[in-house]
A tleap script that builds the chain and sets N, CA, C and O, in Angstrom:
source leaprc.protein.ff14SB
mol = sequence {
  NMET ALA LEU ILE SER ARG VAL VAL HIE SER
  ASP PRO ASP ILE LEU GLY GLY THR PRO VAL
  PHE VAL GLY THR ARG VAL PRO MET ARG THR
  LEU LEU ASP TYR LEU GLU ALA GLY ASP SER
  LEU GLU VAL PHE LEU ASP HIE PHE PRO SER
  VAL SER ARG GLU GLN ALA ILE SER ALA LEU
  GLU LEU ALA LYS GLU MET LEU THR ALA TYR
  ALA ASN PRO CALA
}
set mol.1.N position { 142.834 158.529 -61.099 }
set mol.1.CA position { 143.727 159.034 -62.127 }
set mol.1.C position { 143.824 158.066 -63.305 }
set mol.1.O position { 144.883 157.935 -63.918 }
set mol.2.N position { 142.739 157.401 -63.616 }
set mol.2.CA position { 142.740 156.500 -64.761 }
set mol.2.C position { 142.981 157.264 -66.048 }
set mol.2.O position { 143.587 156.736 -66.980 }
set mol.3.N position { 142.509 158.516 -66.110 }
set mol.3.CA position { 142.693 159.331 -67.310 }
set mol.3.C position { 144.163 159.506 -67.624 }
set mol.3.O position { 144.560 159.419 -68.786 }
set mol.4.N position { 144.978 159.751 -66.614 }
set mol.4.CA position { 146.397 159.996 -66.863 }
set mol.4.C position { 147.065 158.787 -67.501 }
set mol.4.O position { 147.912 158.957 -68.377 }
set mol.5.N position { 146.715 157.582 -67.095 }
set mol.5.CA position { 147.351 156.390 -67.655 }
set mol.5.C position { 146.930 156.136 -69.098 }
set mol.5.O position { 147.626 155.427 -69.826 }
set mol.6.N position { 145.805 156.701 -69.523 }
set mol.6.CA position { 145.371 156.549 -70.917 }
set mol.6.C position { 145.958 157.629 -71.814 }
set mol.6.O position { 145.960 157.489 -73.037 }
set mol.7.N position { 146.454 158.700 -71.213 }
set mol.7.CA position { 146.911 159.853 -71.986 }
set mol.7.C position { 148.422 160.019 -71.937 }
set mol.7.O position { 149.060 160.273 -72.959 }
set mol.8.N position { 148.989 159.874 -70.745 }
set mol.8.CA position { 150.408 160.166 -70.537 }
set mol.8.C position { 151.131 158.937 -70.006 }
set mol.8.O position { 150.598 158.176 -69.198 }
set mol.9.N position { 152.352 158.767 -70.481 }
set mol.9.CA position { 153.178 157.640 -70.053 }
set mol.9.C position { 154.574 158.165 -69.748 }
set mol.9.O position { 155.082 159.035 -70.456 }
set mol.10.N position { 155.188 157.645 -68.707 }
set mol.10.CA position { 156.560 158.007 -68.372 }
set mol.10.C position { 157.353 156.726 -68.167 }
set mol.10.O position { 157.000 155.885 -67.340 }
set mol.11.N position { 158.426 156.592 -68.931 }
set mol.11.CA position { 159.262 155.398 -68.884 }
set mol.11.C position { 160.713 155.859 -68.977 }
set mol.11.O position { 161.051 156.624 -69.880 }
set mol.12.N position { 161.574 155.415 -68.071 }
set mol.12.CA position { 162.970 155.851 -68.115 }
set mol.12.C position { 163.660 155.551 -69.446 }
set mol.12.O position { 164.637 156.209 -69.803 }
set mol.13.N position { 163.152 154.560 -70.178 }
set mol.13.CA position { 163.750 154.200 -71.466 }
set mol.13.C position { 163.229 155.041 -72.627 }
set mol.13.O position { 163.732 154.928 -73.745 }
set mol.14.N position { 162.230 155.879 -72.378 }
set mol.14.CA position { 161.677 156.744 -73.429 }
set mol.14.C position { 161.961 158.187 -73.044 }
set mol.14.O position { 161.372 158.718 -72.102 }
set mol.15.N position { 162.853 158.804 -73.768 }
set mol.15.CA position { 163.224 160.206 -73.537 }
set mol.15.C position { 163.577 160.484 -72.079 }
set mol.15.O position { 163.253 161.542 -71.540 }
set mol.16.N position { 164.242 159.522 -71.454 }
set mol.16.CA position { 164.711 159.704 -70.086 }
set mol.16.C position { 163.612 159.874 -69.054 }
set mol.16.O position { 163.840 160.460 -67.997 }
set mol.17.N position { 162.422 159.367 -69.348 }
set mol.17.CA position { 161.312 159.448 -68.401 }
set mol.17.C position { 160.417 160.656 -68.586 }
set mol.17.O position { 159.488 160.865 -67.806 }
set mol.18.N position { 160.684 161.457 -69.612 }
set mol.18.CA position { 159.825 162.606 -69.906 }
set mol.18.C position { 158.406 162.118 -70.177 }
set mol.18.O position { 158.232 161.178 -70.952 }
set mol.19.N position { 157.391 162.718 -69.571 }
set mol.19.CA position { 156.010 162.302 -69.856 }
set mol.19.C position { 155.671 162.513 -71.335 }
set mol.19.O position { 155.799 163.618 -71.863 }
set mol.20.N position { 155.241 161.442 -71.985 }
set mol.20.CA position { 154.886 161.480 -73.405 }
set mol.20.C position { 153.445 161.012 -73.577 }
set mol.20.O position { 152.880 160.364 -72.696 }
set mol.21.N position { 152.865 161.347 -74.718 }
set mol.21.CA position { 151.542 160.825 -75.042 }
set mol.21.C position { 151.670 159.319 -75.236 }
set mol.21.O position { 152.608 158.850 -75.881 }
set mol.22.N position { 150.733 158.566 -74.680 }
set mol.22.CA position { 150.746 157.109 -74.767 }
set mol.22.C position { 150.844 156.674 -76.230 }
set mol.22.O position { 150.121 157.174 -77.093 }
set mol.23.N position { 151.751 155.735 -76.488 }
set mol.23.CA position { 151.919 155.185 -77.831 }
set mol.23.C position { 152.765 156.045 -78.749 }
set mol.23.O position { 152.879 155.752 -79.940 }
set mol.24.N position { 153.367 157.111 -78.210 }
set mol.24.CA position { 154.195 158.008 -79.021 }
set mol.24.C position { 155.485 158.322 -78.271 }
set mol.24.O position { 155.697 157.882 -77.141 }
set mol.25.N position { 156.334 159.096 -78.936 }
set mol.25.CA position { 157.516 159.661 -78.290 }
set mol.25.C position { 157.380 161.181 -78.248 }
set mol.25.O position { 158.378 161.899 -78.181 }
set mol.26.N position { 156.150 161.661 -78.287 }
set mol.26.CA position { 155.876 163.102 -78.275 }
set mol.26.C position { 155.661 163.545 -76.830 }
set mol.26.O position { 154.704 163.116 -76.186 }
set mol.27.N position { 156.548 164.403 -76.315 }
set mol.27.CA position { 156.360 164.890 -74.949 }
set mol.27.C position { 155.073 165.696 -74.809 }
set mol.27.O position { 154.726 166.487 -75.686 }
set mol.28.N position { 154.378 165.488 -73.712 }
set mol.28.CA position { 153.155 166.240 -73.461 }
set mol.28.C position { 153.450 167.735 -73.394 }
set mol.28.O position { 152.626 168.558 -73.791 }
set mol.29.N position { 154.614 168.070 -72.897 }
set mol.29.CA position { 155.009 169.471 -72.785 }
set mol.29.C position { 155.006 170.159 -74.153 }
set mol.29.O position { 154.777 171.365 -74.239 }
set mol.30.N position { 155.255 169.409 -75.206 }
set mol.30.CA position { 155.278 169.994 -76.544 }
set mol.30.C position { 153.930 170.613 -76.887 }
set mol.30.O position { 153.878 171.677 -77.503 }
set mol.31.N position { 152.844 169.962 -76.499 }
set mol.31.CA position { 151.514 170.528 -76.727 }
set mol.31.C position { 151.390 171.869 -76.019 }
set mol.31.O position { 150.924 172.843 -76.609 }
set mol.32.N position { 151.801 171.922 -74.772 }
set mol.32.CA position { 151.714 173.174 -74.017 }
set mol.32.C position { 152.606 174.249 -74.630 }
set mol.32.O position { 152.231 175.421 -74.666 }
set mol.33.N position { 153.779 173.859 -75.107 }
set mol.33.CA position { 154.680 174.816 -75.756 }
set mol.33.C position { 154.047 175.401 -77.016 }
set mol.33.O position { 154.152 176.602 -77.262 }
set mol.34.N position { 153.395 174.566 -77.808 }
set mol.34.CA position { 152.721 175.047 -79.024 }
set mol.34.C position { 151.632 176.050 -78.670 }
set mol.34.O position { 151.541 177.118 -79.275 }
set mol.35.N position { 150.812 175.703 -77.692 }
set mol.35.CA position { 149.718 176.594 -77.306 }
set mol.35.C position { 150.259 177.895 -76.720 }
set mol.35.O position { 149.724 178.970 -76.987 }
set mol.36.N position { 151.306 177.798 -75.931 }
set mol.36.CA position { 151.921 178.992 -75.347 }
set mol.36.C position { 152.457 179.923 -76.437 }
set mol.36.O position { 152.421 181.145 -76.290 }
set mol.37.N position { 152.950 179.343 -77.521 }
set mol.37.CA position { 153.493 180.128 -78.630 }
set mol.37.C position { 152.394 180.728 -79.502 }
set mol.37.O position { 152.676 181.495 -80.422 }
set mol.38.N position { 151.140 180.379 -79.213 }
set mol.38.CA position { 150.023 180.934 -79.971 }
set mol.38.C position { 149.538 180.060 -81.108 }
set mol.38.O position { 148.664 180.459 -81.877 }
set mol.39.N position { 150.109 178.859 -81.218 }
set mol.39.CA position { 149.655 177.932 -82.260 }
set mol.39.C position { 148.347 177.276 -81.832 }
set mol.39.O position { 148.069 177.138 -80.641 }
set mol.40.N position { 147.565 176.882 -82.800 }
set mol.40.CA position { 146.293 176.215 -82.509 }
set mol.40.C position { 146.519 174.721 -82.263 }
set mol.40.O position { 147.577 174.175 -82.573 }
set mol.41.N position { 145.517 174.095 -81.711 }
set mol.41.CA position { 145.557 172.649 -81.521 }
set mol.41.C position { 145.723 171.950 -82.863 }
set mol.41.O position { 146.420 170.940 -82.960 }
set mol.42.N position { 145.081 172.489 -83.899 }
set mol.42.CA position { 145.171 171.891 -85.230 }
set mol.42.C position { 146.605 171.893 -85.749 }
set mol.42.O position { 147.045 170.923 -86.366 }
set mol.43.N position { 147.331 172.977 -85.500 }
set mol.43.CA position { 148.734 173.050 -85.938 }
set mol.43.C position { 149.545 171.973 -85.228 }
set mol.43.O position { 150.326 171.262 -85.860 }
set mol.44.N position { 149.361 171.854 -83.922 }
set mol.44.CA position { 150.064 170.813 -83.165 }
set mol.44.C position { 149.756 169.435 -83.740 }
set mol.44.O position { 150.666 168.644 -83.984 }
set mol.45.N position { 148.479 169.149 -83.956 }
set mol.45.CA position { 148.081 167.831 -84.467 }
set mol.45.C position { 148.628 167.581 -85.864 }
set mol.45.O position { 148.980 166.448 -86.192 }
set mol.46.N position { 148.708 168.619 -86.695 }
set mol.46.CA position { 149.299 168.471 -88.032 }
set mol.46.C position { 150.779 168.123 -87.937 }
set mol.46.O position { 151.283 167.324 -88.727 }
set mol.47.N position { 151.476 168.719 -86.973 }
set mol.47.CA position { 152.912 168.481 -86.820 }
set mol.47.C position { 153.218 167.161 -86.116 }
set mol.47.O position { 154.313 166.618 -86.264 }
set mol.48.N position { 152.264 166.649 -85.359 }
set mol.48.CA position { 152.460 165.404 -84.603 }
set mol.48.C position { 151.278 164.461 -84.837 }
set mol.48.O position { 150.453 164.265 -83.945 }
set mol.49.N position { 151.197 163.879 -86.034 }
set mol.49.CA position { 150.045 163.034 -86.382 }
set mol.49.C position { 149.912 161.768 -85.531 }
set mol.49.O position { 148.864 161.122 -85.549 }
set mol.50.N position { 150.951 161.414 -84.797 }
set mol.50.CA position { 150.838 160.228 -83.937 }
set mol.50.C position { 150.015 160.513 -82.678 }
set mol.50.O position { 149.626 159.585 -81.969 }
set mol.51.N position { 149.751 161.791 -82.399 }
set mol.51.CA position { 148.909 162.173 -81.265 }
set mol.51.C position { 147.495 162.406 -81.785 }
set mol.51.O position { 147.295 163.196 -82.708 }
set mol.52.N position { 146.526 161.730 -81.205 }
set mol.52.CA position { 145.138 161.906 -81.643 }
set mol.52.C position { 144.542 163.165 -81.012 }
set mol.52.O position { 145.013 163.648 -79.982 }
set mol.53.N position { 143.510 163.676 -81.649 }
set mol.53.CA position { 142.793 164.836 -81.102 }
set mol.53.C position { 142.273 164.499 -79.698 }
set mol.53.O position { 142.353 165.318 -78.783 }
set mol.54.N position { 141.743 163.293 -79.544 }
set mol.54.CA position { 141.222 162.866 -78.239 }
set mol.54.C position { 142.318 162.894 -77.171 }
set mol.54.O position { 142.076 163.344 -76.051 }
set mol.55.N position { 143.517 162.419 -77.509 }
set mol.55.CA position { 144.622 162.446 -76.551 }
set mol.55.C position { 144.977 163.880 -76.162 }
set mol.55.O position { 145.176 164.177 -74.984 }
set mol.56.N position { 145.056 164.760 -77.150 }
set mol.56.CA position { 145.437 166.148 -76.885 }
set mol.56.C position { 144.406 166.836 -75.992 }
set mol.56.O position { 144.767 167.516 -75.031 }
set mol.57.N position { 143.142 166.660 -76.306 }
set mol.57.CA position { 142.089 167.280 -75.499 }
set mol.57.C position { 142.079 166.683 -74.093 }
set mol.57.O position { 141.912 167.407 -73.112 }
set mol.58.N position { 142.255 165.384 -73.995 }
set mol.58.CA position { 142.306 164.743 -72.675 }
set mol.58.C position { 143.488 165.258 -71.862 }
set mol.58.O position { 143.373 165.432 -70.648 }
set mol.59.N position { 144.617 165.503 -72.512 }
set mol.59.CA position { 145.787 166.039 -71.813 }
set mol.59.C position { 145.494 167.426 -71.266 }
set mol.59.O position { 145.887 167.746 -70.144 }
set mol.60.N position { 144.809 168.249 -72.046 }
set mol.60.CA position { 144.457 169.591 -71.575 }
set mol.60.C position { 143.454 169.517 -70.427 }
set mol.60.O position { 143.547 170.283 -69.468 }
set mol.61.N position { 142.503 168.599 -70.522 }
set mol.61.CA position { 141.541 168.413 -69.430 }
set mol.61.C position { 142.252 167.938 -68.167 }
set mol.61.O position { 141.928 168.375 -67.062 }
set mol.62.N position { 143.209 167.053 -68.332 }
set mol.62.CA position { 143.982 166.556 -67.203 }
set mol.62.C position { 144.757 167.698 -66.543 }
set mol.62.O position { 144.776 167.809 -65.317 }
set mol.63.N position { 145.390 168.537 -67.345 }
set mol.63.CA position { 146.125 169.686 -66.802 }
set mol.63.C position { 145.182 170.611 -66.039 }
set mol.63.O position { 145.527 171.116 -64.971 }
set mol.64.N position { 143.997 170.830 -66.590 }
set mol.64.CA position { 143.013 171.686 -65.917 }
set mol.64.C position { 142.600 171.086 -64.574 }
set mol.64.O position { 142.522 171.795 -63.571 }
set mol.65.N position { 142.335 169.781 -64.557 }
set mol.65.CA position { 141.945 169.108 -63.316 }
set mol.65.C position { 143.043 169.203 -62.267 }
set mol.65.O position { 142.767 169.442 -61.091 }
set mol.66.N position { 144.284 169.015 -62.694 }
set mol.66.CA position { 145.401 169.058 -61.754 }
set mol.66.C position { 145.571 170.464 -61.183 }
set mol.66.O position { 145.836 170.618 -59.990 }
set mol.67.N position { 145.424 171.480 -62.014 }
set mol.67.CA position { 145.539 172.857 -61.531 }
set mol.67.C position { 144.386 173.217 -60.602 }
set mol.67.O position { 144.583 173.900 -59.597 }
set mol.68.N position { 143.196 172.762 -60.936 }
set mol.68.CA position { 142.032 173.031 -60.095 }
set mol.68.C position { 142.192 172.356 -58.733 }
set mol.68.O position { 141.858 172.945 -57.704 }
set mol.69.N position { 142.693 171.147 -58.725 }
set mol.69.CA position { 142.899 170.420 -57.472 }
set mol.69.C position { 143.966 171.094 -56.613 }
set mol.69.O position { 143.943 170.984 -55.387 }
set mol.70.N position { 144.890 171.784 -57.252 }
set mol.70.CA position { 145.994 172.442 -56.554 }
set mol.70.C position { 145.569 173.768 -55.930 }
set mol.70.O position { 146.245 174.281 -55.038 }
set mol.71.N position { 144.457 174.321 -56.394 }
set mol.71.CA position { 143.996 175.635 -55.935 }
set mol.71.C position { 143.688 175.622 -54.442 }
set mol.71.O position { 143.280 174.605 -53.880 }
set mol.72.N position { 143.892 176.768 -53.825 }
set mol.72.CA position { 143.565 176.964 -52.412 }
set mol.72.C position { 142.425 177.967 -52.323 }
set mol.72.O position { 142.669 179.170 -52.229 }
set mol.73.N position { 141.176 177.489 -52.352 }
set mol.73.CA position { 140.049 178.422 -52.322 }
set mol.73.C position { 140.005 179.214 -51.015 }
set mol.73.O position { 140.440 178.752 -49.961 }
set mol.74.N position { 139.467 180.412 -51.130 }
set mol.74.CA position { 139.377 181.294 -49.953 }
set mol.74.C position { 138.277 180.844 -49.016 }
set mol.74.O position { 138.058 181.467 -47.977 }
savepdb mol mol.pdb
quit
């Protein structure tokens, strides 16, 4: 899980431990909320310039990996 430590950070002193993008105070959930609302990755990045494109894409890849690992294949 080296990827997670480069992308997401959780600290009780930062937003009460909410997972944020490393080096920012932007919750990772905000990216998912934007995408769920139908906004593009570009819109999210424009609104949160402290998050790099690489971080955002890595976060989505991490979410995909976690969901895939959680699957119960038949």
